[in-house]
C-alpha positions in Angstrom: -16.0 -11.5 -5.6 -14.1 -12.3 -3.0 -10.2 -10.9 -2.7 -6.9 -10.8 -0.6 -5.4 -7.6 0.5 -1.8 -8.3 0.8 0.5 -6.3 3.0 4.2 -5.9 2.4 6.7 -8.2 4.3 8.1 -6.6 7.3 11.9 -8.1 6.8 12.9 -6.1 3.6 12.7 -2.9 5.7 13.7 -4.3 9.2 17.3 -2.9 9.1 16.3 0.1 8.3 15.4 0.9 11.7 18.8 0.3 12.3 20.3 2.8 10.3 21.5 6.3 11.4 19.4 9.2 9.7 22.6 9.6 7.7 22.6 6.2 6.5 19.1 6.6 5.7 19.3 9.8 3.7 22.0 8.0 1.6 19.9 5.6 0.5 16.7 8.3 0.1 14.8 7.3 3.0 13.8 9.5 6.6 12.7 8.3 9.8 9.5 10.3 10.5 7.6 10.0 14.2 4.1 10.3 13.5 2.7 13.6 14.8 -0.7 13.3 13.9 -3.4 10.4 13.8 -4.6 9.1 10.9 -1.6 10.7 8.5 1.0 7.7 8.5 -0.3 4.9 7.0 2.0 1.7 7.3 2.3 -0.4 4.7 3.4 -3.4 6.6 1.1 -3.6 9.6 -2.0 -2.3 7.4 -2.5 0.3 9.8 -2.2 4.1 10.7 0.6 4.7 12.9 -0.2 5.9 16.5 1.3 9.4 17.7 4.6 9.1 18.4 5.6 6.0 16.5 8.6 5.8 14.6 8.2 5.1 10.9 10.7 4.7 8.0 10.0 6.7 4.6 11.3 5.6 1.8 10.7 4.6 -1.6 9.5 1.3 -2.6 9.0 -0.7 -6.1 5.5 -1.9 -5.8 4.8 -2.5 -9.6 8.1 -4.3 -10.8 6.3 -5.4 -14.3 7.9 -5.1 -17.4 5.3 -2.9 -18.8 5.5 0.9 -19.3 3.4 1.4 -15.8 6.3 0.0 -13.6 5.9 2.1 -10.9 7.7 3.2 -7.3 6.8 5.6 -4.8 7.2 6.5 -1.2 5.4 4.7 1.6 5.4 4.3 5.2 6.8 1.4 7.1 6.7 0.8 11.1 8.3 -2.0 13.0 5.4 -3.7 13.4 4.7 -7.3 12.1 2.9 -8.0 8.5 -0.7 -8.3 9.1 -2.3 -10.6 7.4 -5.8 -9.9 6.8 -8.6 -12.7 6.2 -10.2 -13.1 2.9 -12.3 -10.3 2.1 -11.2 -8.1 5.0 -10.2 -4.5 4.4 -8.0 -2.6 6.6 -9.8 0.4 8.6 -6.6 2.8 7.7 -8.3 2.7 4.3 -12.0 3.9 5.3 -10.9 7.7 5.8 -9.1 8.4 2.6 -9.9 9.2 -0.9 -8.4 6.2 -2.9 -7.0 5.3 -6.2 -7.5 2.1 -7.6 -5.7 0.1 -10.5 -6.3 -3.2 -12.4 -3.9 -4.7 -13.8 -3.7 -8.0 -16.6 -1.1 -10.3 -15.6 1.4 -8.8 -18.0 1.4 -5.9 -16.0 -0.8 -3.8 -18.3 -3.7 -1.5 -16.7 -7.1 -2.5 -17.9 -9.0 -0.2 -15.1 -8.6 2.7 -12.7 -10.7 4.7 -10.4 -10.9 7.0 -7.9 -13.2 6.8 -4.7 -13.7 7.3 -1.0 -12.6 4.8 1.2 -16.0 3.1 1.9 -16.5 2.3 -1.3 -13.9 -0.1 -1.8 -15.1 -2.8 -1.3 -18.2 -2.8 -3.8 -15.5 -1.6 -6.4 -13.0 -4.4 -5.7 -15.9 -6.7 -6.4 -16.9 -4.7 -9.8 -13.3 -4.8 -10.8 -12.1 -8.4 -9.8 -15.3 -9.8 -11.2 -13.4 -9.1 -14.9 -11.2 -12.0 -15.5 -8.7 -10.3 -17.6 -7.5 -8.4 -14.1 -4.6 -10.4 -12.0 -4.6 -7.7 -9.3 -5.7 -4.4 -7.8 -3.4 -1.6 -6.3 -4.8 0.7 -4.1 -2.8 4.3 -3.5 -3.8 6.7 -1.7 -5.4 9.6 -4.5 -4.0 12.6 -3.1 -0.4 11.9 -2.2 0.0 9.0 -4.7 2.0 6.6 -2.1 1.0 2.8 -2.7 -1.3 1.3 0.1 -1.7 -2.4 -0.8 -2.4 -5.0 -3.1 -5.8 -6.8 -3.4 -6.1 -10.4 -5.5 -8.9 -12.4 -6.2 -9.2 -15.6 -4.6 
């Protein structure tokens, strides 16, 4: 089963980097500086931020469907451009994380969910997306719950 991992577009977040810390706080966001390796995964570049890199921690509605599963959570975004992956390409920053994946039907109802270590992602995506009822799979950090990316069948 072939899939496509989608990064978030950079444009909706770009103006955050021009805001003051007080302005960010007013909208519930925070400026962060990566101070640990492999701890600040950017949802735009689909990479872990380098130590010293500026990011914005903000709330993002990653599942904007009219269903009981509508969801939003905290995400990190950097100034980097949106990364476009090739079909069947997985971002390496998911390899070292415990992941939670949730398969959804076109109407936003969760049909399946699983938790596993990152190196198992390819195999699990292939199984989940082989089910024709599944329209997309949302990939989350299982520990903190943050949204990472969406996988679509291609």
